[in-house]
Backbone atoms as SQL, in Angstrom:
CREATE TABLE atoms (id INTEGER PRIMARY KEY, chain TEXT, resi INTEGER, resn TEXT, atom TEXT, x REAL, y REAL, z REAL);
INSERT INTO atoms VALUES
  (1, 'A', 1, 'MET', 'N', 42.185, -24.956, -2.322),
  (2, 'A', 1, 'MET', 'CA', 42.841, -23.735, -2.322),
  (3, 'A', 1, 'MET', 'C', 43.237, -23.437, -3.826),
  (4, 'A', 2, 'GLY', 'N', 42.679, -22.217, -4.121),
  (5, 'A', 2, 'GLY', 'CA', 43.347, -21.860, -5.742),
  (6, 'A', 2, 'GLY', 'C', 44.790, -21.629, -5.607),
  (7, 'A', 3, 'THR', 'N', 45.022, -21.337, -6.981),
  (8, 'A', 3, 'THR', 'CA', 46.441, -20.796, -7.366),
  (9, 'A', 3, 'THR', 'C', 46.557, -19.260, -7.350),
  (10, 'A', 4, 'ALA', 'N', 47.713, -18.846, -7.488),
  (11, 'A', 4, 'ALA', 'CA', 47.716, -17.260, -7.591),
  (12, 'A', 4, 'ALA', 'C', 47.003, -16.915, -8.782),
  (13, 'A', 5, 'LEU', 'N', 46.867, -17.676, -10.009),
  (14, 'A', 5, 'LEU', 'CA', 46.299, -17.125, -11.117),
  (15, 'A', 5, 'LEU', 'C', 44.668, -17.199, -11.153),
  (16, 'A', 6, 'GLU', 'N', 44.170, -18.058, -10.071),
  (17, 'A', 6, 'GLU', 'CA', 42.766, -18.121, -10.002),
  (18, 'A', 6, 'GLU', 'C', 42.166, -17.016, -9.148),
  (19, 'A', 7, 'PRO', 'N', 41.002, -16.304, -9.447),
  (20, 'A', 7, 'PRO', 'CA', 40.411, -15.451, -8.604),
  (21, 'A', 7, 'PRO', 'C', 39.761, -16.250, -7.391),
  (22, 'A', 8, 'LYS', 'N', 39.806, -15.433, -6.219),
  (23, 'A', 8, 'LYS', 'CA', 39.133, -15.997, -5.132),
  (24, 'A', 8, 'LYS', 'C', 37.830, -15.956, -5.379),
  (25, 'A', 9, 'LYS', 'N', 36.976, -16.954, -4.998),
  (26, 'A', 9, 'LYS', 'CA', 35.349, -16.879, -5.254),
  (27, 'A', 9, 'LYS', 'C', 34.557, -15.508, -4.601),
  (28, 'A', 10, 'SER', 'N', 35.205, -15.144, -3.658),
  (29, 'A', 10, 'SER', 'CA', 34.643, -13.898, -3.001),
  (30, 'A', 10, 'SER', 'C', 34.778, -12.632, -3.723),
  (31, 'A', 11, 'LEU', 'N', 35.959, -12.743, -4.575),
  (32, 'A', 11, 'LEU', 'CA', 36.037, -11.615, -5.365),
  (33, 'A', 11, 'LEU', 'C', 35.483, -11.439, -6.841),
  (34, 'A', 12, 'ILE', 'N', 34.741, -12.630, -7.114),
  (35, 'A', 12, 'ILE', 'CA', 33.927, -12.550, -8.263),
  (36, 'A', 12, 'ILE', 'C', 32.261, -12.082, -7.972),
  (37, 'A', 13, 'PRO', 'N', 31.883, -11.132, -8.335),
  (38, 'A', 13, 'PRO', 'CA', 30.780, -10.336, -8.316),
  (39, 'A', 13, 'PRO', 'C', 29.795, -11.548, -8.551),
  (40, 'A', 14, 'LYS', 'N', 28.641, -11.592, -7.903),
  (41, 'A', 14, 'LYS', 'CA', 27.185, -12.340, -8.073),
  (42, 'A', 14, 'LYS', 'C', 26.562, -11.682, -9.258),
  (43, 'A', 15, 'LYS', 'N', 25.924, -12.390, -10.048),
  (44, 'A', 15, 'LYS', 'CA', 25.131, -11.916, -10.944),
  (45, 'A', 15, 'LYS', 'C', 23.720, -11.670, -10.620),
  (46, 'A', 16, 'GLU', 'N', 23.293, -12.130, -9.225),
  (47, 'A', 16, 'GLU', 'CA', 21.978, -12.117, -8.741),
  (48, 'A', 16, 'GLU', 'C', 21.858, -10.665, -8.162),
  (49, 'A', 17, 'ILE', 'N', 20.779, -9.892, -8.461),
  (50, 'A', 17, 'ILE', 'CA', 20.487, -8.753, -7.921),
  (51, 'A', 17, 'ILE', 'C', 19.060, -8.668, -7.229),
  (52, 'A', 18, 'PHE', 'N', 18.860, -8.281, -6.031),
  (53, 'A', 18, 'PHE', 'CA', 18.006, -8.125, -5.357),
  (54, 'A', 18, 'PHE', 'C', 17.004, -6.958, -5.423),
  (55, 'A', 19, 'ILE', 'N', 15.753, -7.113, -5.946),
  (56, 'A', 19, 'ILE', 'CA', 15.078, -5.683, -6.264),
  (57, 'A', 19, 'ILE', 'C', 14.163, -5.654, -5.267),
  (58, 'A', 20, 'SER', 'N', 13.927, -4.817, -4.163),
  (59, 'A', 20, 'SER', 'CA', 12.773, -4.685, -3.361),
  (60, 'A', 20, 'SER', 'C', 11.934, -3.415, -3.753),
  (61, 'A', 21, 'HIS', 'N', 10.758, -3.702, -3.493),
  (62, 'A', 21, 'HIS', 'CA', 9.520, -2.768, -4.229),
  (63, 'A', 21, 'HIS', 'C', 8.189, -2.654, -3.401),
  (64, 'A', 22, 'GLY', 'N', 7.577, -1.777, -3.781),
  (65, 'A', 22, 'GLY', 'CA', 6.074, -1.678, -3.050),
  (66, 'A', 22, 'GLY', 'C', 5.087, -2.190, -4.063),
  (67, 'A', 23, 'LYS', 'N', 4.103, -1.385, -4.068),
  (68, 'A', 23, 'LYS', 'CA', 2.751, -1.633, -4.816),
  (69, 'A', 23, 'LYS', 'C', 3.051, -0.959, -6.480),
  (70, 'A', 24, 'ASP', 'N', 3.708, -0.224, -6.551),
  (71, 'A', 24, 'ASP', 'CA', 3.960, 0.477, -8.027),
  (72, 'A', 24, 'ASP', 'C', 4.766, -0.534, -8.655),
  (73, 'A', 25, 'THR', 'N', 4.591, -1.122, -9.613),
  (74, 'A', 25, 'THR', 'CA', 5.182, -2.275, -10.287),
  (75, 'A', 25, 'THR', 'C', 6.005, -1.717, -11.726),
  (76, 'A', 26, 'LYS', 'N', 5.502, -0.421, -11.944),
  (77, 'A', 26, 'LYS', 'CA', 6.357, 0.240, -13.126),
  (78, 'A', 26, 'LYS', 'C', 7.840, 0.430, -12.973),
  (79, 'A', 27, 'PRO', 'N', 8.312, 0.929, -11.999),
  (80, 'A', 27, 'PRO', 'CA', 9.629, 1.374, -11.861),
  (81, 'A', 27, 'PRO', 'C', 10.508, -0.403, -11.730),
  (82, 'A', 28, 'LEU', 'N', 9.747, -1.081, -10.968),
  (83, 'A', 28, 'LEU', 'CA', 10.321, -2.569, -10.903),
  (84, 'A', 28, 'LEU', 'C', 10.262, -3.228, -12.351),
  (85, 'A', 29, 'ASN', 'N', 9.282, -3.280, -13.170),
  (86, 'A', 29, 'ASN', 'CA', 9.572, -3.795, -14.357),
  (87, 'A', 29, 'ASN', 'C', 10.548, -3.288, -15.220),
  (88, 'A', 30, 'GLU', 'N', 10.628, -1.839, -15.159),
  (89, 'A', 30, 'GLU', 'CA', 11.782, -1.205, -15.809),
  (90, 'A', 30, 'GLU', 'C', 13.186, -1.533, -15.406),
  (91, 'A', 31, 'LEU', 'N', 13.213, -1.706, -14.011),
  (92, 'A', 31, 'LEU', 'CA', 14.595, -1.923, -13.711),
  (93, 'A', 31, 'LEU', 'C', 14.960, -3.390, -14.039),
  (94, 'A', 32, 'LYS', 'N', 13.723, -4.382, -13.729),
  (95, 'A', 32, 'LYS', 'CA', 14.052, -5.580, -13.926),
  (96, 'A', 32, 'LYS', 'C', 14.315, -6.023, -15.545),
  (97, 'A', 33, 'ALA', 'N', 13.931, -5.400, -16.593),
  (98, 'A', 33, 'ALA', 'CA', 14.169, -5.557, -17.814),
  (99, 'A', 33, 'ALA', 'C', 15.736, -5.018, -18.136),
  (100, 'A', 34, 'MET', 'N', 15.910, -4.008, -17.332),
  (101, 'A', 34, 'MET', 'CA', 17.262, -3.465, -17.795),
  (102, 'A', 34, 'MET', 'C', 18.247, -4.336, -17.250),
  (103, 'A', 35, 'LEU', 'N', 18.205, -4.832, -16.001),
  (104, 'A', 35, 'LEU', 'CA', 19.048, -6.015, -15.465),
  (105, 'A', 35, 'LEU', 'C', 19.332, -6.870, -16.237),
  (106, 'A', 36, 'ILE', 'N', 18.006, -7.523, -16.757),
  (107, 'A', 36, 'ILE', 'CA', 18.167, -8.652, -17.670),
  (108, 'A', 36, 'ILE', 'C', 19.010, -8.631, -18.979),
  (109, 'A', 37, 'GLU', 'N', 18.686, -7.133, -19.539),
  (110, 'A', 37, 'GLU', 'CA', 19.576, -6.795, -20.608),
  (111, 'A', 37, 'GLU', 'C', 21.021, -6.654, -20.421),
  (112, 'A', 38, 'PHE', 'N', 21.479, -6.419, -19.202),
  (113, 'A', 38, 'PHE', 'CA', 22.970, -6.150, -18.758),
  (114, 'A', 38, 'PHE', 'C', 23.428, -7.740, -18.196),
  (115, 'A', 39, 'GLY', 'N', 22.337, -8.850, -18.583),
  (116, 'A', 39, 'GLY', 'CA', 23.203, -10.089, -18.210),
  (117, 'A', 39, 'GLY', 'C', 22.955, -10.430, -16.839),
  (118, 'A', 40, 'LEU', 'N', 22.297, -9.698, -16.091),
  (119, 'A', 40, 'LEU', 'CA', 22.173, -10.004, -14.637),
  (120, 'A', 40, 'LEU', 'C', 20.772, -10.691, -14.177),
  (121, 'A', 41, 'THR', 'N', 20.761, -11.495, -13.111),
  (122, 'A', 41, 'THR', 'CA', 19.475, -12.076, -12.748),
  (123, 'A', 41, 'THR', 'C', 18.697, -11.527, -11.482),
  (124, 'A', 42, 'PRO', 'N', 17.742, -10.626, -11.994),
  (125, 'A', 42, 'PRO', 'CA', 16.971, -10.048, -10.739),
  (126, 'A', 42, 'PRO', 'C', 16.228, -11.057, -9.870),
  (127, 'A', 43, 'VAL', 'N', 16.521, -10.925, -8.750),
  (128, 'A', 43, 'VAL', 'CA', 15.695, -11.607, -7.837),
  (129, 'A', 43, 'VAL', 'C', 14.557, -10.733, -7.126),
  (130, 'A', 44, 'ILE', 'N', 13.380, -11.103, -7.293),
  (131, 'A', 44, 'ILE', 'CA', 12.280, -10.334, -6.776),
  (132, 'A', 44, 'ILE', 'C', 11.446, -11.373, -5.872),
  (133, 'A', 45, 'LEU', 'N', 11.442, -10.935, -4.569),
  (134, 'A', 45, 'LEU', 'CA', 10.929, -11.781, -3.370),
  (135, 'A', 45, 'LEU', 'C', 9.416, -12.326, -3.753),
  (136, 'A', 46, 'SER', 'N', 8.483, -11.435, -4.243),
  (137, 'A', 46, 'SER', 'CA', 7.271, -11.830, -4.764),
  (138, 'A', 46, 'SER', 'C', 7.056, -12.974, -5.773),
  (139, 'A', 47, 'GLU', 'N', 8.141, -13.085, -6.496),
  (140, 'A', 47, 'GLU', 'CA', 8.056, -14.036, -7.627),
  (141, 'A', 47, 'GLU', 'C', 8.684, -15.353, -7.396),
  (142, 'A', 48, 'GLN', 'N', 9.390, -15.449, -6.133),
  (143, 'A', 48, 'GLN', 'CA', 10.040, -16.789, -5.417),
  (144, 'A', 48, 'GLN', 'C', 9.023, -17.692, -4.838),
  (145, 'A', 49, 'PRO', 'N', 9.256, -18.965, -4.885),
  (146, 'A', 49, 'PRO', 'CA', 8.406, -19.993, -4.267),
  (147, 'A', 49, 'PRO', 'C', 8.424, -19.586, -2.375),
  (148, 'A', 50, 'SER', 'N', 7.267, -19.685, -1.881),
  (149, 'A', 50, 'SER', 'CA', 7.327, -19.423, -0.302),
  (150, 'A', 50, 'SER', 'C', 7.610, -20.780, 0.171),
  (151, 'A', 51, 'GLY', 'N', 7.233, -21.805, 0.006),
  (152, 'A', 51, 'GLY', 'CA', 7.791, -22.979, 0.686),
  (153, 'A', 51, 'GLY', 'C', 7.235, -23.116, 2.023),
  (154, 'A', 52, 'GLY', 'N', 5.917, -22.447, 2.273),
  (155, 'A', 52, 'GLY', 'CA', 5.650, -22.285, 3.774),
  (156, 'A', 52, 'GLY', 'C', 6.409, -21.317, 4.470),
  (157, 'A', 53, 'LYS', 'N', 7.336, -20.717, 4.171),
  (158, 'A', 53, 'LYS', 'CA', 8.325, -19.835, 4.883),
  (159, 'A', 53, 'LYS', 'C', 7.508, -18.672, 5.243),
  (160, 'A', 54, 'THR', 'N', 7.811, -18.128, 6.548),
  (161, 'A', 54, 'THR', 'CA', 7.672, -16.602, 6.762),
  (162, 'A', 54, 'THR', 'C', 8.241, -15.702, 5.765),
  (163, 'A', 55, 'VAL', 'N', 7.791, -14.511, 5.825),
  (164, 'A', 55, 'VAL', 'CA', 8.389, -13.588, 4.895),
  (165, 'A', 55, 'VAL', 'C', 9.965, -13.253, 5.196),
  (166, 'A', 56, 'MET', 'N', 10.074, -13.547, 6.375),
  (167, 'A', 56, 'MET', 'CA', 11.479, -13.111, 6.810),
  (168, 'A', 56, 'MET', 'C', 12.448, -14.168, 6.488),
  (169, 'A', 57, 'GLU', 'N', 11.917, -15.367, 6.859),
  (170, 'A', 57, 'GLU', 'CA', 12.633, -16.773, 6.303),
  (171, 'A', 57, 'GLU', 'C', 13.025, -16.603, 4.886),
  (172, 'A', 58, 'LYS', 'N', 11.918, -15.982, 3.872),
  (173, 'A', 58, 'LYS', 'CA', 11.892, -16.287, 2.419),
  (174, 'A', 58, 'LYS', 'C', 12.787, -15.211, 2.035),
  (175, 'A', 59, 'LEU', 'N', 12.796, -13.899, 2.930),
  (176, 'A', 59, 'LEU', 'CA', 13.806, -12.869, 2.407),
  (177, 'A', 59, 'LEU', 'C', 15.218, -13.514, 2.777),
  (178, 'A', 60, 'GLU', 'N', 15.731, -14.424, 3.915),
  (179, 'A', 60, 'GLU', 'CA', 16.958, -14.743, 4.133),
  (180, 'A', 60, 'GLU', 'C', 17.218, -15.794, 3.003),
  (181, 'A', 61, 'ALA', 'N', 16.465, -16.521, 2.822),
  (182, 'A', 61, 'ALA', 'CA', 16.843, -17.578, 1.616),
  (183, 'A', 61, 'ALA', 'C', 17.083, -17.164, 0.213),
  (184, 'A', 62, 'TYR', 'N', 16.620, -15.890, -0.047),
  (185, 'A', 62, 'TYR', 'CA', 16.652, -15.215, -1.260),
  (186, 'A', 62, 'TYR', 'C', 17.651, -14.259, -1.431),
  (187, 'A', 63, 'SER', 'N', 18.338, -13.963, -0.270),
  (188, 'A', 63, 'SER', 'CA', 19.326, -12.858, -0.061),
  (189, 'A', 63, 'SER', 'C', 20.752, -12.942, -0.480),
  (190, 'A', 64, 'ASP', 'N', 20.968, -14.075, -1.051),
  (191, 'A', 64, 'ASP', 'CA', 22.518, -14.495, -1.384),
  (192, 'A', 64, 'ASP', 'C', 22.663, -13.904, -2.645),
  (193, 'A', 65, 'VAL', 'N', 22.821, -12.550, -2.765),
  (194, 'A', 65, 'VAL', 'CA', 23.042, -11.595, -3.946),
  (195, 'A', 65, 'VAL', 'C', 24.060, -10.887, -3.826),
  (196, 'A', 66, 'GLY', 'N', 24.677, -10.217, -5.087),
  (197, 'A', 66, 'GLY', 'CA', 25.661, -9.395, -4.999),
  (198, 'A', 66, 'GLY', 'C', 25.442, -7.996, -4.749),
  (199, 'A', 67, 'TYR', 'N', 24.181, -7.531, -5.183),
  (200, 'A', 67, 'TYR', 'CA', 23.645, -6.253, -5.025),
  (201, 'A', 67, 'TYR', 'C', 22.374, -6.033, -4.698),
  (202, 'A', 68, 'ALA', 'N', 21.888, -4.975, -4.216),
  (203, 'A', 68, 'ALA', 'CA', 20.323, -4.775, -3.970),
  (204, 'A', 68, 'ALA', 'C', 20.046, -3.343, -4.424),
  (205, 'A', 69, 'PHE', 'N', 18.725, -3.622, -4.964),
  (206, 'A', 69, 'PHE', 'CA', 18.162, -2.197, -5.457),
  (207, 'A', 69, 'PHE', 'C', 16.866, -2.042, -4.474),
  (208, 'A', 70, 'VAL', 'N', 16.440, -0.731, -3.891),
  (209, 'A', 70, 'VAL', 'CA', 15.344, -0.585, -3.286),
  (210, 'A', 70, 'VAL', 'C', 14.697, 0.506, -3.874),
  (211, 'A', 71, 'ILE', 'N', 13.521, 0.071, -4.335),
  (212, 'A', 71, 'ILE', 'CA', 12.600, 1.116, -5.173),
  (213, 'A', 71, 'ILE', 'C', 11.684, 1.785, -4.101),
  (214, 'A', 72, 'LEU', 'N', 11.840, 2.999, -3.814),
  (215, 'A', 72, 'LEU', 'CA', 10.863, 3.945, -2.588),
  (216, 'A', 72, 'LEU', 'C', 9.814, 4.595, -3.456),
  (217, 'A', 73, 'THR', 'N', 8.791, 4.141, -3.470),
  (218, 'A', 73, 'THR', 'CA', 7.440, 4.708, -4.247),
  (219, 'A', 73, 'THR', 'C', 6.471, 5.055, -3.443),
  (220, 'A', 74, 'PRO', 'N', 5.741, 6.336, -3.523),
  (221, 'A', 74, 'PRO', 'CA', 4.802, 6.611, -2.647),
  (222, 'A', 74, 'PRO', 'C', 3.302, 5.783, -2.621),
  (223, 'A', 75, 'ASP', 'N', 3.494, 4.838, -1.890),
  (224, 'A', 75, 'ASP', 'CA', 2.340, 3.761, -1.701),
  (225, 'A', 75, 'ASP', 'C', 1.542, 3.915, -0.693),
  (226, 'A', 76, 'ASP', 'N', 2.048, 4.526, 0.484),
  (227, 'A', 76, 'ASP', 'CA', 0.954, 4.740, 1.536),
  (228, 'A', 76, 'ASP', 'C', 1.133, 5.890, 2.046),
  (229, 'A', 77, 'LEU', 'N', 0.134, 6.278, 3.045),
  (230, 'A', 77, 'LEU', 'CA', 0.146, 7.676, 3.599),
  (231, 'A', 77, 'LEU', 'C', 0.700, 7.618, 5.250),
  (232, 'A', 78, 'SER', 'N', 1.359, 8.336, 5.518),
  (233, 'A', 78, 'SER', 'CA', 1.660, 8.515, 6.970),
  (234, 'A', 78, 'SER', 'C', 1.484, 10.202, 7.346),
  (235, 'A', 79, 'GLY', 'N', 1.302, 10.407, 8.607),
  (236, 'A', 79, 'GLY', 'CA', 1.356, 11.666, 9.217),
  (237, 'A', 79, 'GLY', 'C', 1.397, 11.750, 10.620),
  (238, 'A', 80, 'PHE', 'N', 1.103, 12.938, 11.033),
  (239, 'A', 80, 'PHE', 'CA', 1.033, 12.808, 12.556),
  (240, 'A', 80, 'PHE', 'C', 0.093, 13.969, 13.167),
  (241, 'A', 81, 'VAL', 'N', -0.276, 13.582, 14.392),
  (242, 'A', 81, 'VAL', 'CA', -1.397, 14.711, 14.976),
  (243, 'A', 81, 'VAL', 'C', -0.835, 15.396, 16.011),
  (244, 'A', 82, 'GLU', 'N', -1.003, 16.512, 16.504),
  (245, 'A', 82, 'GLU', 'CA', -0.704, 17.156, 17.459),
  (246, 'A', 82, 'GLU', 'C', -1.211, 16.870, 18.958),
  (247, 'A', 83, 'MET', 'N', -0.626, 16.340, 19.817),
  (248, 'A', 83, 'MET', 'CA', -0.777, 15.531, 21.088),
  (249, 'A', 83, 'MET', 'C', -1.470, 16.792, 21.742),
  (250, 'A', 84, 'GLY', 'N', -2.464, 16.341, 22.413),
  (251, 'A', 84, 'GLY', 'CA', -3.330, 17.206, 23.219),
  (252, 'A', 84, 'GLY', 'C', -4.415, 18.006, 22.494),
  (253, 'A', 85, 'SER', 'N', -4.524, 17.715, 21.289),
  (254, 'A', 85, 'SER', 'CA', -5.572, 18.254, 20.451),
  (255, 'A', 85, 'SER', 'C', -6.704, 17.391, 20.091),
  (256, 'A', 86, 'LYS', 'N', -7.699, 17.793, 19.563),
  (257, 'A', 86, 'LYS', 'CA', -8.830, 17.005, 19.405),
  (258, 'A', 86, 'LYS', 'C', -8.569, 16.172, 18.376),
  (259, 'A', 87, 'TRP', 'N', -7.325, 16.288, 17.572),
  (260, 'A', 87, 'TRP', 'CA', -6.963, 15.404, 16.749),
  (261, 'A', 87, 'TRP', 'C', -6.255, 14.050, 17.204),
  (262, 'A', 88, 'SER', 'N', -6.082, 14.243, 18.440),
  (263, 'A', 88, 'SER', 'CA', -5.286, 13.016, 19.155),
  (264, 'A', 88, 'SER', 'C', -5.848, 12.271, 19.973),
  (265, 'A', 89, 'ARG', 'N', -7.169, 12.190, 19.870),
  (266, 'A', 89, 'ARG', 'CA', -8.185, 11.296, 20.451),
  (267, 'A', 89, 'ARG', 'C', -8.395, 10.012, 19.496),
  (268, 'A', 90, 'PRO', 'N', -8.150, 8.890, 20.314),
  (269, 'A', 90, 'PRO', 'CA', -8.080, 7.767, 19.726),
  (270, 'A', 90, 'PRO', 'C', -8.947, 7.168, 18.425),
  (271, 'A', 91, 'GLN', 'N', -10.259, 7.819, 18.988),
  (272, 'A', 91, 'GLN', 'CA', -11.351, 7.466, 18.027),
  (273, 'A', 91, 'GLN', 'C', -11.524, 8.462, 16.307),
  (274, 'A', 92, 'ARG', 'N', -10.866, 9.552, 16.852),
  (275, 'A', 92, 'ARG', 'CA', -10.558, 10.459, 15.632),
  (276, 'A', 92, 'ARG', 'C', -9.522, 10.313, 14.834),
  (277, 'A', 93, 'LEU', 'N', -8.488, 9.699, 15.563),
  (278, 'A', 93, 'LEU', 'CA', -7.104, 9.323, 14.927),
  (279, 'A', 93, 'LEU', 'C', -7.165, 8.514, 13.717),
  (280, 'A', 94, 'ARG', 'N', -7.967, 7.642, 13.951),
  (281, 'A', 94, 'ARG', 'CA', -8.420, 6.591, 12.699),
  (282, 'A', 94, 'ARG', 'C', -8.782, 7.312, 11.476),
  (283, 'A', 95, 'LYS', 'N', -9.578, 8.661, 11.640),
  (284, 'A', 95, 'LYS', 'CA', -10.228, 9.166, 10.367),
  (285, 'A', 95, 'LYS', 'C', -9.355, 10.390, 9.901),
  (286, 'A', 96, 'PHE', 'N', -8.500, 10.872, 10.663),
  (287, 'A', 96, 'PHE', 'CA', -7.972, 12.339, 10.368),
  (288, 'A', 96, 'PHE', 'C', -6.492, 12.396, 10.636),
  (289, 'A', 97, 'LEU', 'N', -5.596, 12.712, 9.721),
  (290, 'A', 97, 'LEU', 'CA', -4.370, 13.241, 10.237),
  (291, 'A', 97, 'LEU', 'C', -4.147, 14.685, 9.964),
  (292, 'A', 98, 'LYS', 'N', -3.510, 15.139, 11.085),
  (293, 'A', 98, 'LYS', 'CA', -3.412, 16.790, 10.927),
  (294, 'A', 98, 'LYS', 'C', -2.355, 17.295, 9.603),
  (295, 'A', 99, 'THR', 'N', -1.457, 16.241, 9.456),
  (296, 'A', 99, 'THR', 'CA', -0.544, 16.416, 8.314),
  (297, 'A', 99, 'THR', 'C', -0.250, 15.002, 7.830),
  (298, 'A', 100, 'ALA', 'N', -0.608, 14.703, 6.440),
  (299, 'A', 100, 'ALA', 'CA', -0.333, 13.583, 5.787),
  (300, 'A', 100, 'ALA', 'C', 0.665, 13.645, 4.854),
  (301, 'A', 101, 'TYR', 'N', 1.456, 12.683, 4.337),
  (302, 'A', 101, 'TYR', 'CA', 2.443, 12.739, 3.401),
  (303, 'A', 101, 'TYR', 'C', 2.751, 11.369, 2.931),
  (304, 'A', 102, 'PRO', 'N', 3.184, 11.307, 1.712),
  (305, 'A', 102, 'PRO', 'CA', 3.194, 9.963, 0.856),
  (306, 'A', 102, 'PRO', 'C', 4.497, 9.201, 1.513),
  (307, 'A', 103, 'ARG', 'N', 4.708, 7.905, 1.800),
  (308, 'A', 103, 'ARG', 'CA', 5.605, 7.046, 2.053),
  (309, 'A', 103, 'ARG', 'C', 5.691, 5.793, 1.470),
  (310, 'A', 104, 'PRO', 'N', 7.118, 5.097, 1.491),
  (311, 'A', 104, 'PRO', 'CA', 6.933, 3.839, 0.719),
  (312, 'A', 104, 'PRO', 'C', 6.377, 2.739, 2.090),
  (313, 'A', 105, 'ARG', 'N', 6.042, 1.554, 1.317),
  (314, 'A', 105, 'ARG', 'CA', 5.885, 0.520, 2.369),
  (315, 'A', 105, 'ARG', 'C', 6.595, 0.009, 3.342),
  (316, 'A', 106, 'GLN', 'N', 6.422, -0.385, 4.301),
  (317, 'A', 106, 'GLN', 'CA', 7.149, -0.782, 5.343),
  (318, 'A', 106, 'GLN', 'C', 7.923, -1.917, 5.099),
  (319, 'A', 107, 'ASN', 'N', 7.378, -2.789, 4.160),
  (320, 'A', 107, 'ASN', 'CA', 8.355, -3.771, 3.807),
  (321, 'A', 107, 'ASN', 'C', 9.541, -3.557, 3.236),
  (322, 'A', 108, 'VAL', 'N', 9.456, -2.497, 2.402),
  (323, 'A', 108, 'VAL', 'CA', 10.711, -1.779, 1.595),
  (324, 'A', 108, 'VAL', 'C', 11.775, -1.448, 2.431),
  (325, 'A', 109, 'ILE', 'N', 11.036, -0.491, 3.436),
  (326, 'A', 109, 'ILE', 'CA', 11.994, 0.112, 4.442),
  (327, 'A', 109, 'ILE', 'C', 12.718, -1.161, 5.175),
  (328, 'A', 110, 'LEU', 'N', 12.019, -2.216, 5.805),
  (329, 'A', 110, 'LEU', 'CA', 12.651, -3.540, 6.320),
  (330, 'A', 110, 'LEU', 'C', 13.825, -3.737, 5.302),
  (331, 'A', 111, 'GLU', 'N', 13.382, -4.397, 4.138),
  (332, 'A', 111, 'GLU', 'CA', 14.467, -4.745, 3.230),
  (333, 'A', 111, 'GLU', 'C', 15.675, -3.809, 3.194),
  (334, 'A', 112, 'PHE', 'N', 15.479, -2.577, 2.970),
  (335, 'A', 112, 'PHE', 'CA', 16.598, -1.664, 2.721),
  (336, 'A', 112, 'PHE', 'C', 17.537, -1.904, 3.885),
  (337, 'A', 113, 'GLY', 'N', 16.868, -1.707, 5.269),
  (338, 'A', 113, 'GLY', 'CA', 17.851, -1.868, 6.385),
  (339, 'A', 113, 'GLY', 'C', 18.397, -3.473, 6.378),
  (340, 'A', 114, 'TYR', 'N', 17.809, -4.364, 5.896),
  (341, 'A', 114, 'TYR', 'CA', 18.291, -5.676, 6.067),
  (342, 'A', 114, 'TYR', 'C', 19.584, -5.855, 5.116),
  (343, 'A', 115, 'PHE', 'N', 19.355, -5.276, 3.709),
  (344, 'A', 115, 'PHE', 'CA', 20.426, -5.279, 2.785),
  (345, 'A', 115, 'PHE', 'C', 21.273, -4.355, 3.098),
  (346, 'A', 116, 'PHE', 'N', 21.335, -3.412, 3.716),
  (347, 'A', 116, 'PHE', 'CA', 22.264, -2.427, 3.920),
  (348, 'A', 116, 'PHE', 'C', 23.322, -2.876, 5.068),
  (349, 'A', 117, 'GLU', 'N', 22.679, -3.832, 5.907),
  (350, 'A', 117, 'GLU', 'CA', 23.535, -4.474, 7.097),
  (351, 'A', 117, 'GLU', 'C', 24.364, -5.793, 6.613),
  (352, 'A', 118, 'LYS', 'N', 23.655, -6.370, 5.523),
  (353, 'A', 118, 'LYS', 'CA', 24.194, -7.788, 5.041),
  (354, 'A', 118, 'LYS', 'C', 24.942, -7.505, 3.932),
  (355, 'A', 119, 'LEU', 'N', 24.748, -6.396, 3.243),
  (356, 'A', 119, 'LEU', 'CA', 25.570, -6.340, 1.869),
  (357, 'A', 119, 'LEU', 'C', 26.650, -5.067, 2.074),
  (358, 'A', 120, 'GLY', 'N', 26.345, -4.096, 3.007),
  (359, 'A', 120, 'GLY', 'CA', 27.172, -2.818, 3.078),
  (360, 'A', 120, 'GLY', 'C', 26.665, -1.856, 2.157),
  (361, 'A', 121, 'ARG', 'N', 26.712, -0.749, 2.728),
  (362, 'A', 121, 'ARG', 'CA', 26.365, 0.615, 2.029),
  (363, 'A', 121, 'ARG', 'C', 26.868, 0.687, 0.532),
  (364, 'A', 122, 'SER', 'N', 27.935, 0.197, 0.057),
  (365, 'A', 122, 'SER', 'CA', 28.392, 0.431, -1.304),
  (366, 'A', 122, 'SER', 'C', 27.726, -0.594, -2.300),
  (367, 'A', 123, 'ARG', 'N', 26.775, -1.450, -1.742),
  (368, 'A', 123, 'ARG', 'CA', 26.284, -2.466, -2.699),
  (369, 'A', 123, 'ARG', 'C', 24.847, -2.328, -2.449),
  (370, 'A', 124, 'VAL', 'N', 24.195, -1.396, -2.008),
  (371, 'A', 124, 'VAL', 'CA', 22.734, -1.307, -1.991),
  (372, 'A', 124, 'VAL', 'C', 22.440, 0.275, -2.544),
  (373, 'A', 125, 'CYS', 'N', 21.557, 0.228, -3.623),
  (374, 'A', 125, 'CYS', 'CA', 21.266, 1.481, -4.228),
  (375, 'A', 125, 'CYS', 'C', 19.576, 1.613, -3.870),
  (376, 'A', 126, 'CYS', 'N', 19.421, 2.953, -3.707),
  (377, 'A', 126, 'CYS', 'CA', 18.241, 3.412, -3.331),
  (378, 'A', 126, 'CYS', 'C', 17.691, 4.270, -4.419),
  (379, 'A', 127, 'LEU', 'N', 16.514, 3.491, -5.153),
  (380, 'A', 127, 'LEU', 'CA', 15.947, 4.488, -6.190),
  (381, 'A', 127, 'LEU', 'C', 14.581, 5.204, -5.736),
  (382, 'A', 128, 'LEU', 'N', 14.569, 6.420, -5.878),
  (383, 'A', 128, 'LEU', 'CA', 13.395, 7.161, -5.378),
  (384, 'A', 128, 'LEU', 'C', 12.525, 7.830, -6.384),
  (385, 'A', 129, 'LYS', 'N', 11.058, 7.421, -6.126),
  (386, 'A', 129, 'LYS', 'CA', 10.319, 8.085, -7.084),
  (387, 'A', 129, 'LYS', 'C', 9.323, 8.876, -6.269),
  (388, 'A', 130, 'LYS', 'N', 9.351, 10.351, -6.725),
  (389, 'A', 130, 'LYS', 'CA', 9.053, 11.476, -5.742),
  (390, 'A', 130, 'LYS', 'C', 7.346, 11.363, -5.817),
  (391, 'A', 131, 'PRO', 'N', 6.665, 11.715, -4.941),
  (392, 'A', 131, 'PRO', 'CA', 6.866, 12.631, -3.811),
  (393, 'A', 131, 'PRO', 'C', 7.036, 11.751, -2.564),
  (394, 'A', 132, 'VAL', 'N', 8.013, 11.024, -2.443),
  (395, 'A', 132, 'VAL', 'CA', 8.387, 10.263, -1.089),
  (396, 'A', 132, 'VAL', 'C', 9.379, 11.280, -0.258);
């Protein structure tokens, strides 16, 4: 147990910062360079050794960080079809969407929720690249 003059370990912020990202690597590389310049250590899941772990096990293994940035980029398309229309037939659903819009990768959304719960709202920052 520390003395009154020594800070508790839990009060010392960690220098490791997790970055969750999609396919667009330009914002990732810009943020990574900025964090390194500030003397922080970026943790990027795709750059970490897997060691035969599943993605979730790997995420858990590298999630001991002080902060997380989640970069939401328009990497995929999503949409909806009106039920009961010719567009809602399964064979046509694969080819056509009534309304399509860009959205982030699903892994990024999962990691956003994971860190939101693990670190709390005040230690997760969501960076948005339009048109998400």
